[in-house]
C-alpha positions in Angstrom: -47.2 27.9 -10.1 -44.7 28.0 -12.6 -46.4 27.6 -16.2 -45.4 24.6 -18.1 -44.7 24.9 -21.7 -44.4 22.2 -24.2 -41.5 22.5 -27.0 -41.8 19.6 -29.5 -38.2 19.7 -31.3 -37.1 21.3 -28.3 -33.6 19.6 -28.4 -33.2 21.3 -32.0 -31.4 24.6 -33.0 -34.2 27.0 -32.5 -35.9 24.8 -29.9 -32.9 24.7 -27.4 -32.3 28.4 -27.9 -36.0 29.0 -27.1 -35.5 26.6 -23.8 -33.0 29.1 -22.6 -35.3 32.2 -23.3 -38.3 30.6 -21.5 -36.5 29.7 -18.7 -35.0 33.2 -18.4 -38.7 34.7 -18.6 -40.0 32.4 -15.8 -41.7 29.5 -17.7 -40.9 25.9 -17.0 -40.2 24.6 -20.7 -40.5 20.7 -21.3 -38.7 19.4 -24.2 -40.4 16.6 -26.7 -37.8 15.7 -29.6 -37.2 12.5 -31.6 -33.4 13.4 -32.1 -33.5 13.0 -35.7 -32.2 16.2 -36.1 -30.7 16.8 -32.8 -27.6 15.9 -30.3 -28.5 13.6 -27.8 -26.4 15.6 -25.3 -28.6 18.6 -25.9 -30.5 18.5 -22.6 -27.5 18.2 -20.4 -26.0 21.3 -21.9 -29.3 23.1 -21.3 -28.6 21.8 -17.7 -25.4 23.1 -17.7 -26.4 26.5 -19.3 -29.8 27.1 -17.0 -28.7 25.4 -13.8 -32.0 23.3 -13.6 -33.3 19.9 -14.3 -34.3 19.4 -18.1 -37.4 17.4 -18.5 -37.1 15.8 -21.8 -39.1 13.3 -23.6 -37.6 11.2 -26.5 -40.8 11.1 -28.6 -41.9 11.1 -31.9 -45.1 13.1 -32.8 -46.1 10.4 -35.2 -46.4 7.9 -32.0 -49.7 8.8 -30.8 -49.5 6.6 -27.7 -46.2 8.2 -26.4 -47.3 11.7 -27.4 -50.5 11.2 -25.1 -48.4 9.7 -22.3 -46.3 13.1 -22.4 -49.6 15.0 -22.1 -50.8 12.8 -19.3 -47.8 13.6 -17.1 -47.7 17.4 -17.5 -50.1 20.2 -17.3 -49.2 22.3 -20.2 -50.5 26.0 -20.4 -49.2 26.1 -24.0 -47.3 24.3 -26.8 -44.6 26.2 -29.0 -44.4 23.7 -32.1 -40.8 23.6 -33.7 -40.7 19.9 -34.5 -40.5 19.5 -38.3 -38.4 18.3 -41.1 -36.8 21.9 -42.7 -34.7 21.5 -45.6 -35.9 23.3 -48.9 -33.7 21.3 -51.2 -34.6 17.7 -49.4 -38.1 18.7 -49.7 -38.2 19.0 -53.2 -36.6 15.7 -53.7 -38.8 13.8 -51.0 -42.4 15.8 -50.9 -44.0 12.8 -49.3 -41.7 12.6 -46.5 -42.3 16.2 -45.8 -45.9 15.8 -45.9 -46.2 12.8 -43.7 -43.8 14.1 -40.9 -44.7 17.7 -40.9 -48.3 17.7 -41.6 -48.8 14.3 -39.8 -47.0 15.8 -36.7 -49.2 18.7 -36.4 -52.4 16.5 -36.8 -51.4 14.5 -34.0 -50.4 17.3 -32.0 -53.4 18.9 -32.3 -55.5 15.9 -31.5 -53.5 15.8 -28.2 -54.1 19.2 -27.2 -57.6 18.8 -28.2 -57.8 15.6 -25.9 -56.3 17.2 -22.9 -57.8 20.8 -23.2 -54.5 22.4 -23.9 -55.7 25.9 -25.7 -52.5 27.9 -26.4 -50.0 27.2 -29.5 -47.2 29.1 -30.8 -46.4 27.7 -34.4 -43.0 27.9 -35.9 -44.3 29.2 -39.4 -41.7 30.4 -42.2 -41.0 33.2 -44.8 -41.6 30.5 -47.3 -45.3 30.8 -47.3 -45.2 33.7 -49.2 -43.4 31.9 -52.1 -41.9 34.4 -54.7 -43.3 37.5 -53.1 -43.3 40.7 -55.3 -43.5 42.9 -52.7 -40.4 43.9 -50.5 -40.1 44.0 -47.6 -43.1 41.6 -47.3 -46.0 42.1 -44.9 -48.1 39.8 -43.4 -51.0 40.6 -45.9 -49.0 39.4 -48.8 -50.4 36.5 -51.1 -49.6 33.3 -49.7 -48.1 30.5 -52.1 -45.2 28.4 -51.5 -42.6 27.4 -54.0 -41.3 24.2 -52.3 -42.9 21.2 -50.4 -41.3 22.6 -47.3 -42.9 25.9 -47.4 -46.3 24.1 -48.2 -46.3 22.3 -45.2 -46.0 25.4 -43.3 -48.9 27.0 -45.1 -50.9 23.8 -44.6 -50.1 24.0 -40.7 -51.4 27.7 -40.5 -54.6 26.8 -42.3 -55.0 23.6 -40.2 -54.6 25.8 -36.7 -56.7 28.5 -38.3 -59.7 25.6 -38.8 -59.0 24.2 -35.2 -59.7 27.8 -34.2 -63.1 27.8 -36.2 -64.2 24.8 -34.2 -62.6 25.7 -30.8 -63.4 29.7 -30.5 -61.4 29.6 -27.3 -58.2 28.5 -28.8 -55.5 31.0 -29.2 -52.9 30.7 -31.6 -49.6 32.8 -32.3 -48.2 32.0 -36.0 -44.8 33.3 -36.3 -43.5 33.8 -39.9 -39.7 33.7 -39.4 -37.1 34.5 -41.7 -33.7 33.3 -41.8 -31.9 32.8 -37.8 -28.4 32.7 -37.4 -25.9 33.0 -34.7 -25.9 30.9 -31.4 -25.9 31.6 -27.7 -23.0 33.6 -26.4 -22.1 30.8 -24.0 -21.1 28.7 -27.0 -22.9 25.5 -25.6 -25.6 25.4 -28.0 -25.1 24.6 -31.9 -26.6 25.7 -35.2 -26.3 22.2 -36.8 -26.1 18.8 -34.7 -22.7 17.6 -34.1 -23.8 14.1 -34.4 -25.1 12.5 -37.5 -24.2 12.5 -41.0 -26.5 15.2 -42.4 -24.6 18.2 -43.8 -26.1 21.7 -42.7 -28.5 23.2 -45.1 -28.3 26.7 -43.9 -25.9 29.5 -44.9 -24.2 30.1 -41.4 -23.2 26.6 -40.5 -21.5 26.1 -43.9 -19.7 29.3 -43.5 -18.3 27.7 -40.2 -17.3 24.8 -41.9 -15.3 26.4 -44.4 -13.8 29.0 -41.9 -12.4 25.8 -39.8 -11.5 23.9 -42.9 -14.1 21.0 -42.8 -15.4 22.4 -46.2 -13.0 23.2 -48.9 -15.3 26.0 -50.1 -18.6 27.7 -49.8 -21.1 27.0 -52.7 -23.0 30.0 -53.6 -26.6 29.1 -55.3 -27.3 31.5 -57.7 -25.3 34.4 -59.1 -27.9 35.7 -61.7 -30.9 36.6 -59.1 -32.4 40.5 -59.9 -30.4 41.7 -56.7 -27.6 44.3 -56.2 -24.6 41.5 -56.5 -26.6 38.9 -58.1 -26.8 36.3 -55.2 -30.1 35.7 -52.8 -31.0 38.3 -50.5 -32.5 37.4 -47.2 -33.5 38.8 -43.8 -31.1 37.3 -41.2 -32.4 37.5 -37.7 -30.0 36.4 -34.5 -31.2 33.4 -32.9 -31.6 35.3 -29.6 -33.7 38.0 -30.6 -36.1 35.0 -33.0 -36.4 33.2 -29.3 -37.3 36.3 -27.6 -39.9 37.1 -30.4 -41.6 33.4 -29.2 -41.7 34.6 -25.5 -43.3 37.4 -26.6 -45.9 35.8 -28.7 -46.6 33.4 -25.7 -46.8 36.2 -23.3 -49.5 37.7 -25.8 -51.4 34.8 -26.1 -51.9 34.4 -22.2 -52.2 38.2 -21.7 -54.8 39.0 -24.1 -56.2 35.7 -25.2 -56.3 37.0 -28.8 -54.4 35.2 -31.8 -51.9 36.8 -34.0 -50.0 36.2 -37.1 -46.7 38.0 -37.6 -43.2 38.3 -39.3 -40.1 37.7 -37.3 -37.2 39.6 -38.7 -35.0 42.7 -38.9 -36.8 44.3 -41.9 -33.3 44.3 -43.7 -32.0 42.0 -46.7 -28.3 41.0 -46.9 -27.1 39.2 -49.7 -25.1 36.0 -49.7 -22.0 37.9 -50.7 -22.5 40.2 -47.8 -22.5 37.5 -45.5 -19.5 35.7 -46.6 -17.9 39.3 -46.0 -19.0 39.7 -42.6 -18.0 36.3 -41.6 -14.7 36.8 -42.8 -14.4 39.8 -40.7 -15.7 38.0 -37.7 -13.3 35.1 -38.2 -10.5 36.8 -39.5 -9.4 34.8 -42.5 -10.7 34.4 -46.0 -13.9 32.3 -46.8 -13.2 30.8 -50.1 -16.5 30.3 -52.4 -17.6 29.3 -55.6 -20.6 30.2 -57.9 -22.9 27.5 -58.7 -26.4 27.1 -60.4 -29.8 28.3 -58.4 -31.3 25.6 -56.2 -34.8 24.2 -56.8 -37.5 26.1 -54.6 -35.3 28.8 -53.8 -36.3 32.6 -54.3 -34.1 36.0 -55.0 -35.3 38.2 -52.4 -36.9 37.7 -49.1 -37.0 40.1 -46.2 -39.8 41.2 -43.6 -41.9 44.2 -43.1 -41.9 43.8 -39.2 -44.7 46.9 -38.5 -47.3 44.3 -37.1 -44.8 42.5 -34.7 -43.5 45.7 -33.3 -47.5 46.6 -33.0 -48.7 43.2 -31.6 -45.7 41.9 -29.8 -43.5 45.1 -28.9 -40.9 43.1 -30.8 -38.0 44.5 -32.5 -34.7 42.9 -33.4 -31.6 44.2 -31.3 -28.9 42.4 -32.9 -27.2 42.3 -36.3 -25.1 40.8 -38.9 -21.9 41.1 -36.9 -23.3 39.9 -33.8 -24.5 36.7 -35.7 -21.4 36.2 -37.5 -19.3 36.7 -34.1 -21.2 34.4 -32.0 -21.5 31.8 -34.9 -17.7 31.9 -34.8 -17.6 31.2 -31.0 -19.0 28.1 -31.9 -16.0 26.8 -33.7 -13.9 27.1 -30.2 -11.3 29.0 -32.2 -12.5 32.5 -31.4 -11.1 34.9 -29.3 -12.8 34.5 -26.0 -12.3 38.5 -25.2 -14.6 39.3 -28.2 
């Protein structure tokens, strides 16, 4: 029987792409999402892409009764937990909202797993748990200490899951500290940011796309005085397809070895904001105007991954680079040359 995997936040950017990766790997993913930061038609687009019925539950993790009903309906082999608020700047302005949603949601999810005897979980963590790391590239052994409430909720999530495993030694947990996902599925049917709603995109690539198609006059580059080669922030950008493949490999490893792991998912290479602007301009064939602005609260100057452990534990290695991320992102505009 095909193993059912619960994807919390499965209609979001990373969740929807992981749905496709799990389907292609032979799993049966089931979506749980409150659609606060996802399009209502995402399940229909996933059905079109995969050629199968999509089980989707419109459910908030803060609703314990509704969450329990989802677990009653399905016999899950494992959970992949994406559902969370994720804007660093917003978390600085509204920390209580992030603590309630991200930490509270995970608490309820762990309770449902415990009640229904689901013992495997892959947790969507983040490089923000390292804070302003001195060592670059950053290994998993680096000191932990978030510089913003969003990162703190991820760090708290890791700690809570580790304590659950102390209480339940038969639980296995995959903690994936990933860096900066970018790009979209080559079909162009999945998006980096919701098309519905009024929330402006926080991530760099969707903002570049808005500037290139003319819905945003210019890109604001936050920080030009970092201790980096060109003064702008340096990040480890990883193609969404590689990132989602990493989640499948993590799940495979939990099932195969029955051992927990904590690994970085990145490429091991850092690129500056100006590097990204140049590469995106090349992909779309037009100028991308930008203006320099002050640093954002909670941001760090440099952050890229040591990927040695992911290679050793999961057999994971990123296959796609910055050019593919930009080309695939430009496809989302509908203005790209279909032959590229």
